[in-house]
C-alpha positions as CSV (number, residue, x, y, z in Angstrom):
1,X,0.0,0.0,0.0
2,X,2.8,2.4,0.9
3,X,4.5,1.9,-2.6
4,X,1.2,2.6,-4.3
5,X,0.9,5.8,-2.4
6,X,4.5,6.8,-3.3
7,X,3.9,6.0,-6.9
8,X,0.7,7.9,-7.2
9,X,2.3,10.9,-5.5
10,X,5.2,10.8,-7.9
11,X,3.1,12.2,-10.8
12,X,1.3,14.9,-8.8
13,X,2.9,18.3,-9.3
14,X,2.5,20.6,-6.2
15,X,3.3,23.7,-8.2
16,X,2.7,24.7,-11.8
17,X,5.1,23.5,-14.4
18,X,7.1,26.5,-15.4
19,X,10.8,26.7,-16.2
20,X,11.2,30.1,-14.6
21,X,10.3,28.7,-11.2
22,X,12.8,25.8,-11.4
23,X,15.9,26.2,-9.2
24,X,19.1,24.2,-9.3
25,X,20.9,23.1,-6.1
26,X,23.7,20.9,-5.0
27,X,22.2,17.6,-3.9
28,X,21.5,17.3,-0.2
29,X,20.3,14.5,2.1
30,X,16.8,15.8,2.0
31,X,16.7,15.1,-1.8
32,X,17.6,11.5,-1.7
33,X,14.2,9.9,-1.2
34,X,12.7,12.0,-4.1
35,X,15.6,11.2,-6.4
36,X,15.2,7.5,-5.7
37,X,11.4,7.8,-6.5
38,X,12.3,9.4,-9.8
39,X,14.9,6.8,-10.7
40,X,12.4,4.0,-9.8
41,X,9.7,5.6,-12.0
42,X,12.0,6.3,-15.0
43,X,14.3,3.2,-15.0
44,X,12.3,0.6,-13.0
45,X,13.8,-2.5,-11.4
46,X,16.0,-3.1,-14.5
47,X,18.3,-0.3,-13.3
48,X,19.8,-2.7,-10.7
49,X,21.6,-4.8,-13.4
50,X,22.8,-2.0,-15.6
51,X,26.6,-1.5,-15.9
52,X,26.5,2.0,-14.6
53,X,24.3,1.1,-11.6
54,X,26.8,-1.7,-10.7
55,X,29.6,0.9,-10.5
56,X,27.5,3.4,-8.5
57,X,26.5,0.7,-6.1
58,X,30.1,0.2,-5.1
59,X,30.2,3.5,-3.2
60,X,29.0,7.0,-2.8
61,X,28.7,9.5,-5.7
62,X,30.6,12.7,-5.4
63,X,28.3,15.4,-3.9
64,X,30.5,18.2,-5.4
65,X,29.1,17.2,-8.8
66,X,25.6,16.1,-8.0
67,X,22.7,18.5,-8.5
68,X,18.9,18.6,-8.4
69,X,16.3,20.7,-10.2
70,X,13.4,21.8,-7.9
71,X,10.1,23.4,-8.0
72,X,9.9,24.7,-4.5
73,X,10.9,21.6,-2.4
74,X,9.7,19.2,-5.1
75,X,12.6,17.5,-6.9
76,X,11.9,17.2,-10.6
77,X,15.4,16.3,-11.9
78,X,18.8,15.0,-10.8
79,X,22.3,14.4,-12.1
80,X,25.1,12.6,-10.3
81,X,28.8,11.9,-10.9
82,X,30.7,9.0,-9.5
83,X,34.5,8.8,-9.3
84,X,35.9,5.8,-11.3
85,X,39.2,4.4,-12.4
86,X,39.7,3.2,-16.0
87,X,42.9,1.1,-16.0
88,X,45.3,3.5,-14.3
89,X,43.4,6.7,-15.2
90,X,41.0,8.4,-12.8
91,X,37.8,9.7,-14.4
92,X,34.1,10.3,-13.6
93,X,31.0,8.4,-14.5
94,X,28.1,10.8,-15.2
95,X,24.6,9.5,-14.4
96,X,22.0,9.0,-13.8
97,X,20.6,12.1,-15.4
98,X,16.9,11.8,-14.7
99,X,13.9,14.0,-15.0
100,X,10.6,13.3,-13.3
101,X,7.8,12.0,-15.6
102,X,5.7,14.9,-16.8
103,X,8.7,17.3,-16.9
104,X,10.6,15.8,-19.8
105,X,11.5,17.9,-22.8
106,X,11.3,21.1,-20.8
107,X,15.1,21.8,-20.7
108,X,15.6,20.5,-17.2
109,X,18.0,17.8,-18.3
110,X,20.0,20.2,-20.4
111,X,20.3,22.7,-17.6
112,X,21.4,20.0,-15.2
113,X,24.1,18.9,-17.7
114,X,25.3,22.5,-18.0
115,X,25.4,22.8,-14.2
116,X,27.5,19.7,-13.7
117,X,29.9,20.4,-16.5
118,X,30.4,24.0,-15.2
119,X,31.1,22.6,-11.7
120,X,33.9,20.3,-12.9
121,X,35.8,23.1,-14.6
122,X,37.6,24.1,-11.4
123,X,38.9,20.6,-10.7
124,X,41.6,18.6,-12.4
125,X,39.2,16.2,-14.1
126,X,40.4,14.9,-17.4
127,X,37.6,12.6,-18.5
128,X,33.9,11.9,-18.0
129,X,32.2,8.8,-19.3
130,X,28.6,7.7,-19.5
131,X,26.3,5.2,-21.0
132,X,23.6,7.0,-23.0
133,X,22.2,8.4,-26.2
134,X,24.8,10.1,-28.5
135,X,22.1,12.2,-30.1
136,X,21.4,13.8,-26.7
137,X,24.8,13.9,-25.0
138,X,26.7,14.8,-28.2
139,X,25.5,18.4,-27.9
140,X,27.5,18.6,-24.7
141,X,30.7,17.3,-26.4
142,X,30.4,13.6,-25.6
143,X,31.8,11.2,-28.3
144,X,31.8,7.5,-28.9
145,X,34.5,5.5,-27.2
146,X,36.5,3.1,-29.5
147,X,35.1,-0.4,-29.4
148,X,36.7,-2.5,-26.5
149,X,38.8,0.4,-25.3
150,X,36.9,0.8,-22.1
151,X,35.2,-2.2,-20.4
152,X,32.2,-1.6,-18.2
153,X,31.4,-4.2,-15.4
154,X,28.4,-5.5,-17.4
155,X,27.6,-5.5,-21.1
156,X,26.6,-2.2,-22.8
157,X,25.8,-1.4,-26.4
158,X,29.1,-0.1,-27.7
159,X,27.5,2.9,-29.4
160,X,26.1,4.0,-26.0
161,X,29.5,4.2,-24.3
162,X,30.4,7.9,-24.5
163,X,33.3,10.1,-23.2
164,X,34.0,13.8,-22.8
165,X,37.6,14.8,-22.8
166,X,38.3,17.7,-20.4
167,X,42.0,17.3,-21.0
168,X,42.8,17.1,-24.7
169,X,44.1,13.7,-25.8
170,X,43.4,11.9,-22.6
171,X,41.0,9.4,-24.1
172,X,43.6,8.0,-26.4
173,X,45.7,6.9,-23.4
174,X,42.8,5.4,-21.5
175,X,42.3,1.6,-21.7
176,X,40.9,-1.0,-19.4
177,X,38.1,-1.9,-17.0
178,X,36.0,0.7,-15.3
179,X,36.0,0.4,-11.5
180,X,34.7,2.5,-8.6
181,X,37.2,4.9,-7.1
182,X,37.0,6.8,-3.8
183,X,36.7,10.5,-4.3
184,X,39.8,12.6,-3.8
């Protein structure tokens, strides 16, 4: 009964849907329950076996690079980054980027991406990887990774493994399995 209540509440918007009322914040403890509700609604139980989830399950995401979009206290979107190691190279795994059902295609995901990419500029981060749609993430500079260059902990469609070089040429030197890494 409790899960039915949570699921039915998930799609009720307490305030009108207007992008000028959306605020973007660093993720805080009070956002976690709502973020999990959104992830459950968008990705379902299948998320637990996805390669990216298996990495994120190994430890905490980096709160310096994790943000939410809110309408008042109502979380309508989230993006997280997790520190990883690829072979001997440190990098970050972006995701999940998620927008609450009913708020898609309103620019919230793009604004969350801009927010997280701006946040990493002051840090010595050379590479960000993700598993996602090239048509969407390509606009932020993400490119396909060469086949078998980077190995996720579970199978992924090769065309969905993407990378963004923040230090020119770093992707050419990166090879190996992706593993969780404690944040610096």
